[in-house]
C-alpha positions as CSV (number, residue, x, y, z in Angstrom):
1,X,59.3,31.6,83.5
2,X,56.0,33.2,82.6
3,X,53.7,31.1,82.9
4,X,49.8,33.8,81.8
5,X,50.1,33.3,77.9
6,X,50.3,37.5,77.7
7,X,53.3,37.4,79.5
8,X,55.4,35.1,77.2
9,X,54.3,37.6,74.7
10,X,55.7,40.5,76.4
11,X,58.7,38.5,77.0
12,X,59.3,38.0,73.2
13,X,58.1,41.4,72.5
14,X,60.9,42.5,75.1
15,X,63.9,40.8,73.3
16,X,63.4,42.5,69.8
17,X,62.9,45.3,71.3
18,X,66.2,44.8,73.3
19,X,68.1,43.2,70.6
20,X,66.9,46.5,68.0
21,X,68.3,48.8,70.1
22,X,71.8,47.1,70.8
23,X,72.1,47.4,67.2
24,X,71.0,51.2,66.6
25,X,73.3,52.2,70.1
26,X,75.8,49.7,68.8
27,X,76.2,52.1,65.2
28,X,75.8,55.1,66.4
29,X,79.1,54.4,69.0
30,X,80.6,53.1,65.7
31,X,79.8,56.8,64.3
32,X,80.7,58.6,67.1
33,X,84.1,56.8,67.7
34,X,84.6,57.6,63.3
35,X,84.5,60.8,64.1
36,X,86.9,60.8,67.6
37,X,89.0,58.9,65.0
38,X,89.3,61.8,62.7
39,X,89.9,64.4,65.5
40,X,92.8,62.6,67.3
41,X,94.2,61.6,63.2
42,X,93.9,66.0,62.6
43,X,91.6,65.7,59.0
44,X,89.0,68.6,59.9
45,X,87.5,67.3,56.8
46,X,86.7,63.6,57.7
47,X,86.1,65.0,60.6
48,X,83.3,67.3,59.7
49,X,81.6,64.3,57.2
50,X,81.8,61.7,60.2
51,X,79.9,64.4,62.3
52,X,77.0,64.7,60.5
53,X,76.7,60.9,59.8
54,X,77.0,60.6,63.6
55,X,74.7,63.8,64.2
56,X,72.4,61.5,61.8
57,X,72.4,58.8,63.5
58,X,72.4,60.0,66.7
59,X,68.6,62.0,66.5
60,X,67.6,59.1,64.6
61,X,67.6,56.8,67.8
62,X,66.5,59.6,69.5
63,X,63.7,59.7,67.8
64,X,63.2,55.8,67.9
65,X,63.3,55.9,71.6
66,X,67.1,54.4,72.4
67,X,68.1,57.6,73.6
68,X,66.8,60.6,76.3
69,X,66.4,64.1,73.8
70,X,68.6,65.3,76.3
71,X,71.6,62.8,76.4
72,X,71.5,62.9,72.5
73,X,72.1,66.5,72.1
74,X,74.5,66.1,75.0
75,X,76.5,63.7,72.7
76,X,75.9,65.6,69.5
77,X,77.3,68.7,71.6
78,X,80.0,67.4,72.7
79,X,81.2,66.7,69.1
80,X,80.6,69.1,67.4
81,X,83.3,70.6,70.0
82,X,85.8,68.5,69.5
83,X,85.4,69.4,65.6
84,X,85.5,73.1,66.4
85,X,88.6,72.7,68.0
86,X,90.7,70.3,65.6
87,X,92.0,73.4,63.3
88,X,92.6,75.6,66.5
């Protein structure tokens, strides 16, 4: 346990940031799962809408520093690839 006042404050701040990151990651993963579910069901229109929502959430997470820029781009790219191959 930290003894110094500033170290105690840092622990509190880190806990808050960790919780925020966890919430953002969770909502992003849920949106990605919705895209996968729509793709597996073969619903192209639903998949496109879910992809737009997921892309928006991934971009927000990237902006807030939860995901690295390349990681976010990779996630969006893989989802888009799945959605584009639904009709094929």
